[in-house]
C-alpha positions in Angstrom: 36.6 54.8 68.6 37.3 56.6 65.3 36.1 53.5 63.4 32.8 53.6 65.3 32.4 57.3 64.8 33.0 56.9 61.0 30.4 54.2 60.8 27.8 56.2 62.8 28.4 59.3 60.6 28.3 57.4 57.4 25.1 55.5 58.4 23.5 58.7 59.5 24.4 60.3 56.1 23.0 57.4 54.2 19.8 57.3 56.2 19.4 61.1 55.9 19.8 60.8 52.1 17.2 58.0 51.9 14.7 60.0 54.1 15.2 63.2 52.1 14.9 61.4 48.8 11.6 59.9 49.8 10.3 62.5 52.3 11.0 65.9 50.7 8.5 65.0 47.8 5.3 63.1 48.1 3.4 61.2 45.5 -0.4 61.4 45.1 -1.6 57.8 45.1 -4.7 58.6 43.0 -2.9 60.5 40.3 0.6 59.1 40.6 2.1 62.6 40.4 4.5 64.1 42.9 3.8 67.2 44.9 5.3 69.3 47.7 7.4 72.4 48.3 10.6 70.9 46.9 8.9 69.5 43.9 7.1 72.8 43.1 10.2 74.9 43.6 12.9 72.7 42.0 11.4 69.5 40.7 8.9 71.1 38.3 11.5 73.3 36.6 13.9 70.3 36.3 11.1 68.1 34.8 10.2 70.9 32.4 13.9 71.2 31.4 14.1 67.4 30.8 11.0 67.6 28.6 12.4 70.6 26.7 15.6 68.8 25.8 13.8 65.6 25.1 10.9 66.9 22.9 11.6 70.4 21.9 15.2 69.8 21.0 14.6 66.2 19.9 17.4 64.7 22.0 15.3 62.0 23.7 14.7 61.5 27.4 18.0 59.6 28.0 20.2 62.5 26.8 17.8 65.0 28.4 18.2 63.4 31.9 22.0 63.3 31.4 22.2 67.0 30.4 19.9 68.2 33.3 21.8 66.0 35.8 25.1 67.5 34.7 23.7 71.0 35.0 22.4 70.4 38.5 25.6 68.7 39.6 27.8 71.5 38.2 25.7 74.1 40.1 26.1 72.3 43.4 29.7 71.2 42.8 31.3 74.2 44.6 29.4 73.2 47.8 30.8 69.6 47.5 34.3 70.9 46.9 34.0 73.3 49.8 33.0 70.4 52.1 35.9 68.3 50.8 38.2 71.3 51.4 37.1 71.5 55.1 37.4 67.8 55.7 40.8 67.5 53.9 42.1 70.5 55.9 41.5 68.7 59.2 42.8 65.5 57.7 46.1 67.1 56.6 46.5 68.7 60.0 46.1 65.3 61.7 48.6 63.8 59.3 51.1 66.6 59.9 50.7 66.4 63.7 51.0 62.6 63.8 54.3 62.6 65.8 52.5 64.5 68.6 49.3 62.4 68.6 50.9 59.0 68.0 52.4 58.5 71.5 49.1 59.5 73.1 47.2 57.0 70.8 49.6 54.3 71.8 49.0 54.9 75.5 45.3 54.9 74.8 45.6 51.6 72.9 47.8 50.0 75.5 46.0 51.3 78.6 45.4 48.6 81.2 42.6 50.3 83.0 39.6 52.4 82.1 41.1 55.4 84.0 44.3 55.3 82.0 42.3 55.1 78.7 40.1 58.1 79.7 43.2 60.1 80.8 44.8 59.4 77.4 41.6 60.3 75.5 41.4 63.6 77.5 45.0 64.3 76.7 44.5 63.6 73.0 41.5 65.9 72.8 43.4 68.6 74.6 46.4 68.2 72.3 44.1 68.4 69.2 42.4 71.5 70.6 45.8 73.1 71.4 46.9 72.7 67.8 43.5 73.8 66.2 42.4 70.3 65.2 38.7 69.5 65.2 37.8 65.9 64.3 34.3 67.1 63.3 35.4 70.4 61.7 35.1 69.1 58.2 31.7 67.6 58.6 29.6 70.6 57.8 25.8 70.2 57.8 24.9 73.3 55.9 26.6 72.4 52.5 24.9 69.0 52.7 21.5 70.4 53.6 21.7 72.8 50.7 22.6 70.0 48.2 20.0 67.5 49.3 16.9 69.4 48.0 18.6 69.4 44.5 19.3 65.7 44.7 15.7 65.0 45.8 14.3 67.2 43.0 16.3 65.7 40.2 15.6 62.2 41.5 11.8 62.8 41.2 12.2 64.8 37.9 14.0 61.9 36.3 11.3 59.5 37.5 8.1 61.5 36.9 8.9 63.9 34.0 5.9 63.5 31.6 6.7 60.9 28.9 9.9 59.5 30.6 8.2 56.2 31.7 7.4 55.3 28.0 10.8 56.3 26.6 13.8 54.3 25.7 17.6 55.0 25.6 20.3 52.8 24.1 17.9 49.9 24.1 16.9 50.5 27.7 13.3 51.0 28.8 13.5 54.0 31.0 10.3 53.1 32.8 11.6 49.7 34.0 14.6 48.4 36.0 17.8 47.6 34.2 20.3 45.2 35.7 23.3 46.2 33.5 23.0 49.8 34.4 22.7 48.9 38.0 26.0 46.9 37.8 27.7 49.8 36.1 26.5 52.2 38.8 27.8 49.9 41.6 31.2 49.8 39.9 31.3 53.6 39.6 30.5 54.1 43.3 33.0 51.4 44.2 35.7 53.3 42.3 34.7 56.5 44.1 34.9 54.8 47.5 38.2 53.2 46.6 39.6 56.6 45.6 38.6 58.1 48.9 40.6 55.5 50.7 43.8 56.5 48.8 43.7 60.0 50.3 43.8 58.9 54.0 46.8 57.7 56.0 47.7 54.0 55.8 46.5 53.1 59.2 43.0 54.4 58.5 42.6 52.5 55.2 42.1 49.2 56.9 39.2 50.8 58.9 37.7 52.2 55.7 37.8 48.9 53.7 34.5 47.7 55.1 32.9 51.0 54.5 34.2 51.0 50.9 31.5 48.4 50.0 28.6 50.1 51.7 27.9 52.8 49.2 28.0 50.5 46.1 25.7 48.0 47.9 23.3 50.8 48.9 23.2 52.0 45.2 22.5 48.4 44.0 19.7 48.1 46.6 18.1 51.3 45.4 18.7 51.0 41.6 17.5 47.4 41.3 14.0 48.4 42.3 13.7 51.7 40.5 13.2 52.7 36.8 16.3 53.1 34.6 15.5 56.8 34.3 16.5 57.2 38.0 19.5 54.8 37.6 20.7 57.0 34.7 20.6 60.0 37.0 22.7 58.0 39.5 25.1 56.9 36.7 25.9 60.5 35.9 26.1 61.4 39.6 28.7 58.6 40.1 30.9 60.0 37.3 30.7 63.5 38.8 31.5 62.1 42.3 34.7 60.5 40.8 35.7 63.8 39.2 35.1 65.6 42.5 37.2 63.0 44.4 40.0 63.4 41.8 39.9 67.2 42.2 40.2 66.7 46.0 43.1 64.3 45.7 45.3 66.0 43.1 44.4 69.7 43.4 43.0 70.5 46.9 45.1 68.2 49.1 48.5 69.3 47.7 47.5 72.9 48.3 46.3 72.2 51.8 49.5 70.3 52.6 51.5 73.4 51.7 49.0 75.6 53.6 49.3 73.4 56.8 53.1 73.4 56.6 53.3 77.2 56.2 50.8 77.7 59.1 52.9 75.5 61.5 56.1 77.2 60.4 54.6 80.5 61.6 53.0 78.9 64.7 55.0 75.8 65.7 53.0 72.8 66.9 52.4 72.7 70.6 52.7 69.6 72.8 49.9 69.4 75.4 51.3 70.0 78.9 49.6 67.3 80.9 49.9 67.1 84.7 52.4 64.2 84.1 54.5 65.5 81.1 56.3 62.9 79.0 59.5 63.4 77.1 58.2 61.6 74.0 55.4 64.1 73.5 57.8 67.1 73.7 60.3 65.4 71.4 57.5 64.7 68.9 56.5 68.4 68.9 60.1 69.4 68.1 60.2 66.7 65.3 56.9 68.0 63.8 58.1 71.6 64.0 61.3 70.7 62.2 59.3 68.9 59.5 57.2 72.0 58.9 60.4 74.1 58.4 61.9 71.5 56.1 58.8 71.0 54.0 58.3 74.8 53.6 62.0 75.3 52.6 61.8 72.5 50.0 58.7 74.2 48.5 60.5 77.5 48.4 63.7 76.0 46.8 61.5 74.2 44.2 59.9 77.5 43.3 63.3 79.2 42.9 64.5 76.4 40.7 61.4 76.7 38.5 61.9 80.5 38.2 65.6 80.0 37.2 64.6 77.5 34.5 62.2 80.0 33.1 
C-alpha cells in the first residue's frame, strides 16, 4: 500500500511540475514571445537579469543563466529544506517506533482474510495517530506551490531571454539541443535520487529502487527536446538538489533523530489498545521506550565527554 501511495504521489508531483512549467506561462504563436502573470511578475525580471549579466557585464549567456539560476535556487532553498525537515521528521518517528508498528505490519502482511487485513490497517493507523505520526505530514503543498512559479519563470527566462537562442557556451549552441548536457543532467538527477534512498530504512529501499530511475528518465525526456539553455538551468538545479539532499542527510536528520528521542523520553511511546490486545505490541512499546532513554543518555554522555576534553 505504501509503495502504491509513493508512486501516486510521485507521479502527481511530476505531472504537476510539467503542467505548471507549460501552463503558468503561455507563448504567443505569432511573436514567439511568452506572456502571462507569472512571466510578467517573475519571468521578465529574471530574463532582464540574465541579459544584464550576459551583455552589460560581458559574462555571456551561459554564465548568466548559471548565476541567475543559483540566485533563484538559493532564494527558495529554505522552502525546500523546510519541506525536507517535515518529511524527515515523520520518517524518523516511523523509524523510532518500528518495534510498535512492525508486529501490526506483519499481521497485515500475513492476513488470511480481507477482514483481518482491514482490522490490522485500522490498528496501524490508530497506533500512528496515538504516537503523533502522520504519513502525509511531511508532504506539504504550500512550500511546493510557492516554489513552482519560480521554477516556471526561470525555465522560460532561460529559454526566451533576448539573444539567448543565438548564443554559445563552452562550444554548445544554447538555442539547440545538446546530447552531452542531457546525459550529464540524467546522471546528476540519478545521484540525487540514489542519495534519497540512503536516508530511508532498508526495507523501503527496495520499494524506491524503481522510483530512482523515474526522475532521470523524465529529465532526459524533457532535456532531449529542449534548447541547451533550458538544460543548463536544469544542470544547475540538479547540483543544488544534490546539495539539498546532502544537507538533509548529514545535518537535518541527525538533529531530528535526537529531537525524536528526546520527545519520546518525555512522552514514552504508546501501544494502541485494540479490542484484542496482544503482548507483542505492549512489549514493543516498552522496548521502544527503553531505546529512547538509552539514546538520550548516550547523547548526554557524549556531550559531557566533549566538555571534559575541552
